[in-house]
C-alpha positions as CSV (number, residue, x, y, z in Angstrom):
1,M,-31.9,49.3,63.9
2,R,-33.8,46.5,62.2
3,L,-30.6,45.0,61.0
4,L,-29.1,45.2,64.5
5,L,-32.1,43.5,66.0
6,L,-32.0,40.8,63.4
7,A,-28.3,40.2,64.1
8,L,-28.9,40.0,67.8
9,L,-31.7,37.5,67.3
10,V,-29.5,35.3,65.2
11,A,-26.8,35.5,67.9
12,F,-29.3,34.7,70.6
13,S,-30.5,31.7,68.6
14,S,-27.0,30.5,68.1
15,A,-26.2,30.7,71.8
16,Y,-29.4,29.1,72.8
17,A,-28.7,26.2,70.4
18,Q,-25.4,25.7,72.2
19,G,-27.1,25.3,75.6
20,F,-26.9,28.8,77.0
21,P,-28.5,29.5,79.4
22,N,-29.1,26.2,81.2
23,K,-28.9,27.5,84.8
24,P,-29.7,30.7,86.7
25,I,-28.0,34.0,85.8
26,H,-26.9,36.2,88.6
27,V,-27.0,40.0,88.1
28,V,-24.8,41.6,90.8
29,V,-25.8,45.0,92.0
30,P,-22.9,46.4,94.0
31,F,-25.2,48.6,96.1
32,P,-27.8,48.0,98.8
33,P,-31.4,47.0,97.9
34,G,-33.9,49.8,97.2
35,G,-31.5,52.3,95.5
36,G,-31.8,53.4,91.9
37,T,-29.4,50.8,90.6
38,D,-31.3,48.0,92.3
39,V,-34.7,49.3,91.0
40,V,-33.5,49.4,87.4
41,A,-32.0,45.9,87.7
42,R,-35.2,44.5,89.2
43,T,-37.3,46.2,86.5
44,V,-35.3,44.6,83.6
45,A,-34.4,41.2,85.1
46,P,-37.9,39.6,85.2
47,R,-38.4,40.3,81.5
48,M,-34.9,38.9,80.6
49,Q,-35.9,35.8,82.6
50,E,-39.0,35.3,80.5
51,I,-37.0,35.6,77.3
52,L,-34.0,33.5,78.3
53,G,-36.1,30.8,80.0
54,Q,-33.9,30.6,83.1
55,P,-34.0,32.6,86.4
56,V,-32.3,36.0,86.3
57,V,-31.5,36.7,90.0
58,V,-30.6,40.1,91.3
59,D,-27.8,39.7,93.9
60,N,-27.0,42.8,96.0
61,R,-23.3,42.8,97.1
62,A,-22.8,46.2,98.6
63,G,-19.7,47.7,100.2
64,A,-16.6,49.8,99.5
65,G,-18.4,52.2,97.2
66,G,-19.4,49.4,94.9
67,N,-16.0,47.8,94.7
68,I,-16.9,44.6,96.6
69,G,-19.5,43.5,94.1
70,T,-17.4,44.7,91.2
71,D,-14.4,42.6,92.4
72,L,-16.6,39.6,92.9
73,V,-17.8,39.6,89.2
74,A,-14.3,40.3,87.9
75,K,-13.1,37.1,89.5
76,S,-16.2,35.0,88.4
77,P,-16.1,32.5,85.6
78,A,-16.4,34.0,82.1
79,D,-19.4,32.0,81.1
80,G,-22.3,34.6,81.1
81,Y,-23.9,33.4,84.4
82,T,-22.5,36.2,86.5
83,L,-23.0,39.8,85.4
84,L,-22.4,43.2,87.0
85,V,-24.5,46.3,86.8
86,A,-21.9,48.9,86.1
87,S,-22.5,52.6,86.7
88,A,-21.0,56.0,86.7
89,A,-19.5,55.0,90.1
90,T,-17.7,52.1,88.4
91,A,-16.2,54.4,85.8
92,I,-15.2,56.9,88.5
93,N,-13.7,54.2,90.8
94,N,-11.7,52.9,87.9
95,T,-9.4,56.0,88.4
96,L,-10.2,57.1,91.9
97,A,-10.4,54.0,94.1
98,K,-7.4,52.8,95.9
99,N,-6.2,49.2,96.1
100,I,-8.6,47.7,93.6
101,N,-7.7,44.5,91.7
102,W,-9.8,45.2,88.6
103,E,-9.8,47.6,85.7
104,L,-13.0,48.2,83.9
105,T,-12.0,47.9,80.2
106,R,-9.5,45.1,81.0
107,D,-11.5,42.8,83.2
108,F,-15.0,43.3,81.9
109,A,-16.7,42.9,78.5
110,P,-19.6,45.2,77.7
111,V,-23.0,43.6,77.3
112,V,-25.6,46.4,77.1
113,L,-26.2,50.0,78.1
114,L,-29.5,49.7,80.0
115,V,-30.3,53.4,80.9
116,R,-28.9,56.9,81.1
117,N,-29.8,58.6,84.4
118,Q,-30.7,62.2,84.0
119,S,-29.1,64.6,86.5
120,L,-30.4,67.9,87.8
121,L,-28.9,71.0,89.3
122,A,-31.2,72.1,92.2
123,V,-30.8,75.1,94.5
124,H,-32.4,76.1,97.7
125,P,-35.0,78.9,97.2
126,S,-33.0,81.3,99.4
127,V,-30.3,81.3,96.7
128,P,-30.7,84.7,94.8
129,A,-30.6,83.1,91.3
130,S,-33.6,82.4,89.2
131,D,-31.7,80.8,86.3
132,L,-28.3,79.3,85.6
133,R,-26.6,82.5,84.3
134,E,-27.6,84.3,87.5
135,L,-26.1,81.4,89.6
136,I,-22.8,81.5,87.7
137,A,-22.7,85.3,88.1
138,L,-23.3,84.9,91.9
139,A,-20.5,82.2,92.2
140,K,-18.1,84.5,90.3
141,A,-19.0,87.5,92.5
142,K,-18.5,85.4,95.7
143,P,-15.7,82.9,95.0
144,G,-15.7,80.0,97.4
145,Q,-18.9,81.0,99.1
146,V,-21.5,79.2,97.1
147,T,-21.7,75.7,98.5
148,F,-22.6,72.5,96.7
149,A,-23.5,69.2,98.4
150,S,-22.6,65.7,97.3
151,Y,-23.1,62.1,98.4
152,G,-19.5,61.9,99.5
153,N,-16.0,62.7,98.3
154,G,-15.5,61.1,94.8
155,S,-19.2,60.4,94.3
156,S,-20.9,61.1,91.0
157,A,-22.6,64.2,92.6
158,H,-19.2,65.5,93.6
159,L,-17.5,65.0,90.2
160,I,-20.5,66.5,88.3
161,G,-20.0,69.6,90.6
162,E,-16.3,69.6,89.8
163,L,-17.0,69.4,86.1
164,F,-19.4,72.3,86.4
165,K,-16.8,74.4,88.2
166,M,-14.3,73.7,85.5
167,M,-16.6,74.4,82.5
168,A,-18.4,77.4,84.1
169,G,-15.2,78.9,85.4
170,V,-16.4,79.3,89.0
171,D,-15.0,78.5,92.4
172,M,-17.6,76.8,94.7
173,L,-17.2,75.0,98.0
174,H,-17.8,71.3,98.1
175,I,-19.6,69.9,101.1
176,P,-19.5,66.1,101.2
177,Y,-22.1,64.0,103.0
178,K,-22.3,60.3,103.8
179,G,-25.0,59.4,101.2
180,A,-27.8,61.0,99.3
181,A,-30.4,61.3,102.1
182,P,-28.3,63.7,104.4
183,A,-27.2,65.7,101.3
184,V,-30.8,66.2,100.2
185,N,-32.0,67.0,103.7
186,D,-29.5,69.7,104.2
187,L,-30.3,71.2,100.8
188,L,-34.0,71.3,101.8
189,G,-33.0,72.9,105.1
190,G,-30.8,75.5,103.4
191,Q,-27.6,74.4,105.0
192,V,-26.1,74.1,101.5
193,N,-26.9,76.1,98.4
194,M,-27.1,73.5,95.7
195,L,-26.8,69.9,94.7
196,F,-26.4,67.9,91.5
197,A,-28.7,64.9,91.9
198,D,-30.4,62.2,89.9
199,V,-33.7,63.7,88.8
200,A,-35.7,60.9,90.4
201,A,-34.2,61.7,93.8
202,I,-35.0,65.4,93.8
203,L,-38.1,65.6,91.6
204,P,-40.7,65.5,94.4
205,H,-39.0,68.4,96.1
206,V,-38.9,70.4,92.9
207,K,-42.6,69.8,92.4
208,S,-43.4,70.9,95.9
209,G,-41.4,74.1,95.6
210,K,-38.9,73.2,98.3
211,V,-36.0,73.5,95.8
212,R,-35.6,75.3,92.5
213,A,-34.5,73.4,89.4
214,L,-32.0,75.4,87.3
215,G,-30.7,72.9,84.7
216,I,-30.7,69.4,83.5
217,G,-27.2,68.0,83.5
218,S,-27.9,65.4,80.8
219,A,-27.8,65.9,77.1
220,H,-31.6,66.2,76.8
221,R,-34.4,67.8,78.8
222,F,-36.5,65.6,81.0
223,A,-39.6,65.9,78.8
224,A,-41.6,63.4,80.9
225,G,-41.4,65.4,84.2
226,L,-39.7,68.8,83.8
227,P,-40.0,69.9,80.2
228,E,-39.7,73.6,81.0
229,V,-36.2,73.2,82.7
230,P,-33.4,73.7,80.1
231,T,-30.3,71.6,80.0
232,I,-27.2,73.2,81.6
233,A,-25.7,73.3,78.1
234,E,-28.7,75.3,76.8
235,A,-28.8,77.5,79.9
236,G,-25.3,78.8,80.0
237,V,-22.5,76.2,79.9
238,P,-22.2,75.0,76.3
239,G,-21.0,71.4,75.9
240,F,-21.8,70.4,79.4
241,E,-23.1,66.9,79.7
242,A,-23.1,64.8,82.9
243,G,-25.4,62.1,84.2
244,G,-25.4,58.6,85.4
245,F,-25.7,55.4,83.5
246,L,-26.4,51.7,84.2
247,G,-25.3,48.8,82.1
248,L,-24.5,45.1,82.2
249,V,-20.9,43.8,81.9
250,A,-19.5,40.3,82.0
251,P,-16.1,39.0,82.9
252,T,-13.6,39.4,80.1
253,G,-13.4,36.2,78.1
254,T,-17.1,35.5,78.0
255,P,-17.9,34.0,74.6
256,Q,-19.2,36.6,72.1
257,N,-22.3,34.5,71.2
258,V,-23.2,34.4,74.9
259,I,-22.7,38.2,75.2
260,N,-24.9,38.7,72.1
261,A,-27.6,36.5,73.5
262,L,-27.7,38.4,76.8
263,N,-27.7,41.7,74.8
264,A,-30.6,40.5,72.7
265,A,-32.6,39.6,75.7
266,A,-31.9,42.9,77.4
267,V,-32.7,45.0,74.3
268,R,-36.0,43.2,73.9
269,S,-36.8,43.7,77.6
270,L,-36.1,47.4,77.4
271,A,-38.4,47.7,74.4
272,M,-41.4,46.3,76.4
273,A,-43.9,49.0,77.1
274,E,-44.2,48.4,80.9
275,V,-40.4,48.4,81.3
276,S,-39.9,51.5,79.2
277,E,-42.7,53.4,81.0
278,R,-41.3,52.4,84.4
279,L,-37.8,53.5,83.5
280,N,-38.9,56.8,81.9
281,A,-40.9,57.5,85.1
282,L,-37.7,57.1,87.0
283,A,-35.9,59.7,84.7
284,S,-33.8,56.8,83.5
285,P,-34.6,56.5,79.8
286,P,-33.8,53.0,78.4
287,V,-31.1,52.7,75.8
288,G,-30.3,49.2,74.6
289,E,-28.0,49.2,71.5
290,S,-25.1,46.8,70.8
291,P,-22.2,45.7,73.1
292,E,-19.9,47.8,71.0
293,Y,-22.0,50.9,71.6
294,F,-21.8,50.3,75.4
295,G,-18.1,49.7,75.1
296,R,-17.6,53.1,73.5
297,H,-19.7,54.8,76.2
298,L,-17.7,53.1,79.0
299,R,-14.4,54.3,77.6
300,S,-15.8,57.9,77.2
301,E,-17.0,57.9,80.8
302,I,-13.8,56.6,82.2
303,D,-11.8,59.2,80.2
304,K,-14.1,62.1,81.2
305,W,-14.0,61.4,84.9
306,A,-10.3,60.7,84.9
307,R,-9.7,64.2,83.5
308,V,-11.9,65.7,86.2
309,I,-10.3,63.7,89.0
310,R,-6.8,64.7,87.9
311,A,-7.7,68.4,87.2
312,G,-9.3,68.7,90.6
313,N,-6.7,66.6,92.4
314,I,-9.5,64.6,93.9
315,K,-8.6,61.8,96.3
316,A,-10.6,58.9,97.6
317,N,-11.7,59.0,101.2
């Protein structure tokens, strides 16, 4: 890690000596203000601004499930001044979305993996299952009758549910909603049995007892908030791992020294105590690492969700 940081600092110094950056950097969030992607971007951007010595402006360009902002960045100059916050939705849309003019690994260069979002399987208290094995047994006993909500057809919550169905060998009924709020509301009301959600979105309802947490979808437990809840892999579906991620990408062709400079600034920002504490509180642990590390993660996510989309014959709305 020390050698990586030293190499990044050398790259940053090289880019800085060549005049980068000498104007504001725009970080495009392809979703509305106030959501999890926006909050993470606005947590990291001010610290990057301090390090780089130029404004780092968060620019919300919502629409078409994230594709409007993604397309904007794909068509931007490859100079490091326009970046995209890529997410699990971007990796999913790479396969699922219709009529897009971009391809994630072709049109974008990885800069840094900012965070991994931890996901959670939550059920309404009326569901007669106190742990994951009991839920799986219930779903097998009543095929097609256990319902799971999502934020919409093709959303990350939908695909995590489909991955769970495949790996647990169960048949459950998908109920799509138009966004997170109505899905969570109907889970709280008992209109649906379960939901895969980002921990941050459902944690207050778990703490209040309005829903029951049966498993963390991510690779590790949420030690900061729900240390007693096992991972889904621990609890009965070996090998299961599904959660969100957020990272910065730049248009393909951006000079490597510029990418390395941006990466170094982001890695240093993520290591700052106030940034790390804020992100961990959001159940979005900071990552950092090299552009190559993020590139491998992107390819893995694209491949995983492409397999789920094809196996489930999932179509975009």
